[in-house]
C-alpha positions in Angstrom: 109.8 23.7 25.9 107.0 23.1 28.7 104.8 20.1 28.8 103.2 18.0 31.5 105.8 16.2 33.6 106.9 12.5 32.4 104.8 13.5 29.0 106.9 12.7 25.5 105.8 13.9 22.3 105.5 10.8 19.8 107.5 11.2 16.5 106.7 7.7 15.1 103.4 8.3 13.7 101.4 8.6 10.3 99.8 12.1 9.5 96.1 11.2 10.3 94.8 14.7 10.9 91.5 13.6 9.7 90.7 11.1 12.4 89.5 14.0 14.6 86.1 15.6 12.9 87.6 19.0 10.8 85.3 21.2 13.1 86.8 19.7 16.3 88.4 22.4 18.8 91.3 21.1 21.0 90.6 22.5 24.9 91.9 22.4 28.3 89.8 19.1 28.6 91.0 17.0 25.3 94.5 18.1 25.8 94.3 17.2 29.8 93.2 14.1 28.5 95.6 13.2 26.0 98.4 14.2 28.4 97.1 11.9 31.1 96.3 9.0 28.8 96.6 8.8 24.9 93.9 6.0 24.9 91.3 8.2 27.0 91.7 11.0 24.5 90.9 8.2 21.7 87.9 6.6 23.2 86.3 10.4 24.1 87.5 12.6 21.0 88.0 10.3 18.2 85.8 7.0 18.7 83.3 9.3 20.6 82.9 6.0 23.0 79.8 6.7 25.6 80.9 6.2 28.9 80.9 2.6 30.5 81.1 4.0 34.2 79.4 6.2 36.4 81.8 9.2 36.9 83.4 9.5 40.1 85.7 11.9 41.6 89.3 11.7 43.2 90.1 11.1 46.4 87.9 7.7 45.9 84.5 10.1 46.4 81.6 8.4 46.4 79.8 8.6 43.0 76.6 9.9 43.8 78.3 12.7 46.1 80.8 13.7 43.0 77.5 14.1 40.9 75.9 16.4 43.9 79.5 18.3 43.9 79.0 18.6 39.7 75.6 20.4 40.4 76.5 22.8 43.1 79.6 24.0 41.0 77.4 24.5 37.9 74.7 26.2 40.1 77.4 28.6 41.6 78.6 29.1 38.3 75.3 30.5 36.9 74.6 32.4 40.1 77.8 34.2 39.7 77.3 34.8 35.8 73.8 36.2 36.6 75.5 38.8 39.5 77.6 40.2 36.7 74.6 40.4 34.3 72.4 42.2 37.2 70.0 39.1 37.7 69.4 38.2 41.2 70.4 34.7 42.2 67.8 32.2 43.2 68.2 30.5 46.7 68.9 27.2 47.7 68.6 24.6 50.6 71.9 23.5 50.2 74.2 24.4 52.7 77.5 24.1 51.0 76.3 26.0 48.0 75.0 28.6 50.2 78.4 29.2 51.9 80.3 29.3 48.5 77.7 32.2 47.8 78.2 33.9 51.0 81.7 33.8 50.2 81.3 35.5 46.6 79.2 38.1 47.3 81.7 39.2 50.4 84.4 39.9 48.1 84.3 43.8 46.4 86.4 43.0 43.3 87.4 46.6 43.1 90.8 45.9 41.7 89.5 44.3 38.6 89.0 46.1 35.7 85.8 47.8 34.9 84.2 45.8 32.1 83.2 42.7 33.0 81.8 40.1 30.7 80.9 36.7 32.3 80.8 33.2 30.3 82.8 34.3 27.4 84.0 31.8 24.9 87.0 32.5 22.3 88.4 30.7 19.6 92.5 31.0 18.6 93.8 29.4 15.4 96.9 27.6 16.1 98.9 25.8 13.4 96.1 23.6 11.3 94.1 23.4 14.7 91.6 25.8 17.0 91.9 26.1 20.5 89.0 26.4 22.6 89.0 28.4 25.8 85.6 29.5 27.8 86.3 32.4 30.6 84.1 32.3 33.6 84.7 36.1 33.5 86.6 38.8 31.5 87.3 42.0 33.0 88.7 44.2 30.7 89.8 48.3 31.0 90.1 49.4 27.2 91.9 52.7 28.5 94.9 50.6 29.7 94.6 47.7 27.4 94.6 45.7 30.2 92.7 42.3 31.0 91.9 39.8 33.4 90.6 36.0 33.0 88.7 35.4 35.9 87.9 31.8 37.0 85.9 30.3 39.8 86.7 26.9 41.4 85.3 24.9 43.9 88.4 22.6 44.2 88.6 20.6 47.8 91.5 19.6 49.5 93.0 20.2 53.2 95.1 23.4 51.6 95.0 25.1 48.4 97.7 24.0 45.5 100.9 25.7 45.4 101.3 28.4 42.8 103.1 26.7 40.4 100.0 23.9 40.3 97.9 26.7 38.9 100.4 28.3 36.9 101.4 25.3 34.9 97.8 23.7 34.7 96.7 23.1 31.1 93.6 25.7 32.0 95.9 28.3 32.8 98.1 28.1 29.6 95.4 27.7 27.1 93.7 30.5 28.5 96.4 33.2 28.6 97.4 32.1 25.2 93.9 31.9 23.7 93.4 35.8 24.6 96.6 37.0 23.7 95.9 35.3 20.4 92.4 35.9 19.7 91.3 38.7 22.0 91.8 41.7 19.8 88.1 42.2 19.4 88.0 43.6 22.9 91.2 45.6 22.9 90.1 48.0 19.9 91.2 45.5 17.0 94.6 45.5 18.5 96.1 42.1 20.0 96.5 42.5 24.0 100.3 42.5 24.5 100.9 39.4 26.8 102.4 41.5 29.6 98.8 43.6 29.9 97.0 40.2 30.7 96.7 37.7 33.4 94.3 35.0 35.4 93.2 34.9 38.3 91.7 31.8 40.1 89.0 32.7 43.3 89.0 29.7 45.5 85.5 29.1 46.8 86.5 26.5 49.9 90.0 28.6 50.8 88.5 31.9 52.3 91.6 32.8 53.9 93.7 32.9 50.8 91.1 32.9 47.9 92.8 34.6 45.3 95.8 33.2 43.0 97.1 35.9 40.4 99.1 34.6 37.5 100.8 37.3 35.2 101.9 36.4 31.3 104.6 37.2 29.2 105.8 37.4 25.4 108.2 34.8 26.1 105.9 32.8 27.9 103.3 33.0 25.2 105.9 31.8 22.3 106.7 28.9 24.9 102.9 28.0 25.3 102.7 28.5 21.0 105.1 25.4 20.6 104.2 23.5 23.4 100.5 23.5 22.6 100.9 23.2 18.7 103.2 20.2 19.4 100.8 18.2 21.8 97.8 19.2 19.2 99.9 17.8 16.4 101.0 14.6 18.2 97.2 14.2 19.3 95.8 14.6 15.8 98.1 12.7 13.9 98.1 9.3 15.4 96.9 6.5 13.3 94.2 4.1 15.2 93.4 3.1 18.6 96.8 1.0 18.9 99.3 4.2 18.5 97.2 6.1 21.6 98.6 3.7 24.3 97.4 3.5 27.6 99.5 5.6 30.3 101.8 3.3 32.4 100.9 5.3 35.4 97.7 3.4 36.4 96.9 5.5 39.5 95.6 7.9 36.6 92.8 5.2 36.0 91.2 5.3 39.3 88.6 7.7 38.4 88.9 7.2 34.6 85.3 6.1 33.2 86.7 4.0 30.6 89.0 1.9 32.4 86.9 -1.1 32.0 87.4 -0.6 28.1 91.2 -1.1 29.2 90.4 -3.8 31.5 92.1 -1.6 34.3 89.6 -2.1 37.2 91.7 -0.8 39.8 94.9 1.2 39.8 93.9 3.7 42.7 96.7 5.4 43.7 97.8 4.7 47.4 97.7 8.5 48.8 96.5 11.4 46.8 99.0 13.7 46.1 98.8 17.1 47.6 98.5 18.9 44.6 95.4 17.4 43.4 91.8 18.4 43.9 88.4 18.2 43.3 87.3 20.4 40.4 84.0 19.9 40.5 82.7 22.1 38.0 85.3 21.1 35.2 83.7 18.3 33.1 84.5 17.9 29.3 80.9 18.3 28.6 80.9 21.5 30.3 83.8 24.0 29.1 84.0 25.9 32.3 
């Protein structure tokens, strides 16, 4: 059964699913938080604790520059949404944002299915829970019963992450599962066959290799169903703050806005791992 490396599902907990709001929707952000640090999940989604620190990014990035990066990512997503809706994008005096836009508009996208739906939110039931995904773009070919989820990424780094990093990340597993489970409305009332859907990432900062394509299968769909349900059960049924323990890996605390509540003020990694990146547009409040 797939789950994040080093993460074990707790079995010694009391059924306490009412701790979460009945309308709570699990997402890539909440499940990623839980896998990284159950205490962070508790503070953010159960206790709904306000963030005590200014948010900063990986690689010891300056908080102000990180906020600027978040702004760029948000604006780029809005420009791309308007592009697919036929609305002209506004100009900017930000050089990096303009560079990303030039790279985007330089793509032809001819191999994508012809029907393009930007910023599409979809919710799938899973066990007693709801699982939420927001697609930057859903490209459909009704005649072929084919669908491609496209996601625009402004991640940084000296080189793009390896394929397996994209294939195994929560966003990929959740987005593909949600579309295969709850996408019948976009396929003449019939669920998409997992083999007919895929996910494609576009990397704004890596023009020499901008596309990462990830296929899907029925076996992976069942694997994701079991793994995601186990994590959701574990996250929902713990009782009280103490059962949401702090991660033993203090490197995950370095850019956590809740670390002072845990009295963890350091914990910065000695060196960023090659597979890490700054994904500026992904924040818990903005499910894109």
